N, CA and C atoms as an extended XYZ file, in Angstrom:
204
Properties=species:S:1:pos:R:3:atomname:S:1:resname:S:1:resid:I:1 pbc="F F F"
N      -126.988     -177.133       41.144 N   MET     1
C      -127.590     -176.867       42.522 CA  MET     1
C      -129.071     -176.837       42.373 C   MET     1
N      -129.682     -177.631       43.314 N   ASN     2
C      -131.212     -177.716       43.097 CA  ASN     2
C      -131.823     -176.561       43.870 C   ASN     2
N      -133.106     -176.500       43.768 N   ASP     3
C      -133.914     -175.420       44.437 CA  ASP     3
C      -133.741     -175.377       45.988 C   ASP     3
N      -133.683     -176.574       46.582 N   ALA     4
C      -133.485     -176.662       48.051 CA  ALA     4
C      -132.193     -175.898       48.580 C   ALA     4
N      -131.128     -175.891       47.651 N   GLU     5
C      -129.954     -175.339       48.021 CA  GLU     5
C      -129.874     -173.807       47.666 C   GLU     5
N      -131.002     -173.171       47.188 N   ARG     6
C      -131.014     -171.827       46.950 CA  ARG     6
C      -131.929     -171.093       47.861 C   ARG     6
N      -131.546     -169.817       48.159 N   CYS     7
C      -132.442     -168.956       49.000 CA  CYS     7
C      -133.719     -168.553       48.211 C   CYS     7
N      -134.759     -168.797       48.764 N   PRO     8
C      -136.138     -168.353       48.103 CA  PRO     8
C      -136.325     -166.883       47.819 C   PRO     8
N      -135.522     -166.079       48.650 N   ARG     9
C      -135.714     -164.679       48.426 CA  ARG     9
C      -134.743     -163.985       47.386 C   ARG     9
N      -133.411     -164.482       47.496 N   CYS    10
C      -132.565     -163.843       46.536 CA  CYS    10
C      -131.878     -164.808       45.596 C   CYS    10
N      -132.085     -166.192       45.609 N   GLY    11
C      -131.578     -167.137       44.584 CA  GLY    11
C      -130.147     -167.520       44.844 C   GLY    11
N      -129.515     -166.945       45.660 N   GLN    12
C      -128.215     -167.316       46.102 CA  GLN    12
C      -128.041     -168.645       46.798 C   GLN    12
N      -126.852     -169.273       46.875 N   PRO    13
C      -126.781     -170.562       47.666 CA  PRO    13
C      -127.181     -170.218       49.225 C   PRO    13
N      -127.914     -171.124       49.762 N   ASN    14
C      -128.277     -170.808       51.152 CA  ASN    14
C      -127.355     -171.375       52.180 C   ASN    14
N      -126.398     -172.242       51.794 N   ARG    15
C      -125.383     -172.830       52.687 CA  ARG    15
C      -125.996     -173.636       53.755 C   ARG    15
N      -127.201     -174.110       53.603 N   CYS    16
C      -127.828     -174.878       54.758 CA  CYS    16
C      -127.516     -176.276       54.564 C   CYS    16
N      -126.930     -176.831       55.741 N   ALA    17
C      -126.603     -178.176       55.815 CA  ALA    17
C      -127.708     -179.239       55.651 C   ALA    17
N      -128.922     -178.825       55.856 N   GLN    18
C      -130.180     -179.608       55.643 CA  GLN    18
C      -130.683     -179.618       54.287 C   GLN    18
N      -130.269     -178.773       53.460 N   ALA    19
C      -130.834     -178.633       52.047 CA  ALA    19
C      -130.592     -179.804       51.313 C   ALA    19
N      -131.855     -180.409       50.933 N   GLY    20
C      -131.826     -181.543       50.100 CA  GLY    20
C      -131.505     -182.845       50.742 C   GLY    20
N      -131.342     -182.764       52.056 N   GLN    21
C      -131.186     -184.030       52.873 CA  GLN    21
C      -132.402     -184.787       53.285 C   GLN    21
N      -132.281     -185.949       53.399 N   THR    22
C      -133.422     -186.742       53.769 CA  THR    22
C      -133.249     -187.154       55.221 C   THR    22
N      -132.157     -186.959       55.807 N   GLN    23
C      -131.886     -187.258       57.169 CA  GLN    23
C      -131.581     -186.046       58.018 C   GLN    23
N      -131.877     -186.070       59.226 N   ALA    24
C      -131.612     -184.773       60.021 CA  ALA    24
C      -130.081     -184.569       60.209 C   ALA    24
N      -129.705     -183.290       60.189 N   VAL    25
C      -128.306     -183.007       60.455 CA  VAL    25
C      -128.161     -182.503       61.815 C   VAL    25
N      -126.909     -182.617       62.341 N   GLU    26
C      -126.677     -182.169       63.653 CA  GLU    26
C      -126.490     -180.720       63.887 C   GLU    26
N      -125.881     -180.016       62.873 N   ASP    27
C      -125.702     -178.641       63.072 CA  ASP    27
C      -125.657     -177.889       61.630 C   ASP    27
N      -126.216     -176.688       61.761 N   CYS    28
C      -126.156     -175.796       60.582 CA  CYS    28
C      -126.186     -174.244       61.160 C   CYS    28
N      -125.655     -173.372       60.199 N   TRP    29
C      -125.732     -171.977       60.664 CA  TRP    29
C      -127.100     -171.505       60.984 C   TRP    29
N      -128.116     -172.096       60.393 N   CYS    30
C      -129.529     -171.704       60.645 CA  CYS    30
C      -129.984     -172.118       61.975 C   CYS    30
N      -129.256     -173.070       62.571 N   PHE    31
C      -129.770     -173.483       63.948 CA  PHE    31
C      -129.471     -172.369       65.029 C   PHE    31
N      -128.438     -171.447       64.678 N   HIS    32
C      -127.937     -170.513       65.568 CA  HIS    32
C      -128.280     -169.078       65.160 C   HIS    32
N      -129.031     -168.916       64.120 N   THR    33
C      -129.296     -167.587       63.736 CA  THR    33
C      -130.881     -167.286       63.885 C   THR    33
N      -131.192     -166.316       64.744 N   PRO    34
C      -132.605     -166.158       64.820 CA  PRO    34
C      -133.289     -165.513       63.550 C   PRO    34
N      -134.369     -166.143       63.173 N   ILE    35
C      -135.003     -165.666       61.978 CA  ILE    35
C      -136.433     -165.235       62.319 C   ILE    35
N      -136.811     -164.127       62.061 N   GLU    36
C      -138.162     -163.657       62.547 CA  GLU    36
C      -139.226     -164.496       61.814 C   GLU    36
N      -140.285     -164.857       62.555 N   ARG    37
C      -141.279     -165.709       62.005 CA  ARG    37
C      -142.080     -165.127       60.872 C   ARG    37
N      -142.007     -163.743       60.821 N   SER    38
C      -142.891     -163.075       59.710 CA  SER    38
C      -142.132     -163.216       58.387 C   SER    38
N      -140.744     -163.384       58.399 N   LEU    39
C      -139.979     -163.659       57.139 CA  LEU    39
C      -140.364     -165.140       56.654 C   LEU    39
N      -140.483     -166.017       57.526 N   ILE    40
C      -140.983     -167.402       57.033 CA  ILE    40
C      -142.296     -167.391       56.544 C   ILE    40
N      -143.219     -166.590       57.251 N   ASP    41
C      -144.538     -166.619       56.775 CA  ASP    41
C      -144.790     -165.988       55.343 C   ASP    41
N      -143.770     -165.070       55.110 N   GLU    42
C      -143.877     -164.394       53.694 CA  GLU    42
C      -143.470     -165.318       52.513 C   GLU    42
N      -142.801     -166.384       52.810 N   LEU    43
C      -142.265     -167.352       51.752 CA  LEU    43
C      -143.463     -168.051       51.168 C   LEU    43
N      -143.448     -168.280       49.782 N   PRO    44
C      -144.418     -169.062       49.146 CA  PRO    44
C      -144.646     -170.310       49.749 C   PRO    44
N      -145.755     -170.874       49.822 N   ALA    45
C      -146.010     -172.304       50.497 CA  ALA    45
C      -145.185     -173.374       49.953 C   ALA    45
N      -144.937     -173.341       48.650 N   GLU    46
C      -144.074     -174.380       48.075 CA  GLU    46
C      -142.646     -174.393       48.571 C   GLU    46
N      -142.255     -173.332       49.230 N   HIS    47
C      -140.870     -173.301       49.872 CA  HIS    47
C      -140.867     -173.759       51.245 C   HIS    47
N      -142.019     -173.750       51.921 N   LEU    48
C      -141.956     -173.965       53.326 CA  LEU    48
C      -141.579     -175.374       53.648 C   LEU    48
N      -140.593     -175.645       54.599 N   ASP    49
C      -140.010     -176.897       55.129 CA  ASP    49
C      -139.313     -177.511       53.915 C   ASP    49
N      -138.883     -176.742       52.861 N   LYS    50
C      -138.131     -177.459       51.713 CA  LYS    50
C      -136.961     -176.662       51.331 C   LYS    50
N      -136.859     -175.404       51.817 N   THR    51
C      -135.743     -174.635       51.490 CA  THR    51
C      -135.363     -173.591       52.704 C   THR    51
N      -134.322     -172.907       52.537 N   CYS    52
C      -133.836     -172.112       53.686 CA  CYS    52
C      -133.389     -170.690       53.193 C   CYS    52
N      -133.560     -169.726       53.900 N   LEU    53
C      -132.997     -168.435       53.578 CA  LEU    53
C      -131.452     -168.622       53.569 C   LEU    53
N      -130.768     -167.722       52.893 N   CYS    54
C      -129.238     -167.720       53.021 CA  CYS    54
C      -128.908     -166.967       54.183 C   CYS    54
N      -127.634     -167.122       54.715 N   PRO    55
C      -127.295     -166.329       55.858 CA  PRO    55
C      -127.454     -164.837       55.632 C   PRO    55
N      -127.210     -164.343       54.581 N   ASN    56
C      -127.294     -162.887       54.272 CA  ASN    56
C      -128.728     -162.383       54.471 C   ASN    56
N      -129.612     -163.073       53.777 N   CYS    57
C      -131.054     -162.604       53.968 CA  CYS    57
C      -131.646     -162.799       55.255 C   CYS    57
N      -131.185     -163.895       55.910 N   ALA    58
C      -131.739     -164.195       57.299 CA  ALA    58
C      -131.208     -163.006       58.240 C   ALA    58
N      -129.921     -162.712       58.154 N   ARG    59
C      -129.269     -161.756       58.977 CA  ARG    59
C      -129.861     -160.323       58.773 C   ARG    59
N      -129.849     -159.949       57.422 N   VAL    60
C      -130.241     -158.563       57.068 CA  VAL    60
C      -131.773     -158.270       57.416 C   VAL    60
N      -132.432     -159.338       56.896 N   LEU    61
C      -133.971     -159.151       57.127 CA  LEU    61
C      -134.379     -159.107       58.501 C   LEU    61
N      -133.765     -159.987       59.370 N   SER    62
C      -134.050     -160.052       60.691 CA  SER    62
C      -133.669     -158.818       61.557 C   SER    62
N      -132.730     -158.129       61.033 N   SER    63
C      -132.253     -156.952       61.745 CA  SER    63
C      -132.802     -155.630       61.321 C   SER    63
N      -133.705     -155.694       60.168 N   GLU    64
C      -134.343     -154.474       59.612 CA  GLU    64
C      -135.319     -153.977       60.685 C   GLU    64
N      -135.454     -152.627       60.931 N   PRO    65
C      -136.524     -152.343       61.916 CA  PRO    65
C      -137.925     -152.495       61.316 C   PRO    65
N      -138.839     -152.810       62.110 N   SER    66
C      -140.223     -152.983       61.620 CA  SER    66
C      -140.822     -151.743       61.254 C   SER    66
N      -141.584     -151.793       60.320 N   ALA    67
C      -142.356     -150.448       59.813 CA  ALA    67
C      -143.615     -150.470       60.876 C   ALA    67
N      -143.764     -149.371       61.565 N   GLU    68
C      -144.808     -149.266       62.502 CA  GLU    68
C      -145.675     -148.067       62.272 C   GLU    68
């Protein structure tokens, strides 16, 4: 499994249909799961547009209440 197929937060498989693909895919779980922009902004620059969070991290982190 290459790095594009792993979640940059937890290291588990991200199950993203786009991972490691050179062509666009028509559908993936991540197309239908809202992910807060702040989660993406926290990722290291080398992961941006190259990897995807796993469904668990995306779901759990996006549903956590914000610290105010």
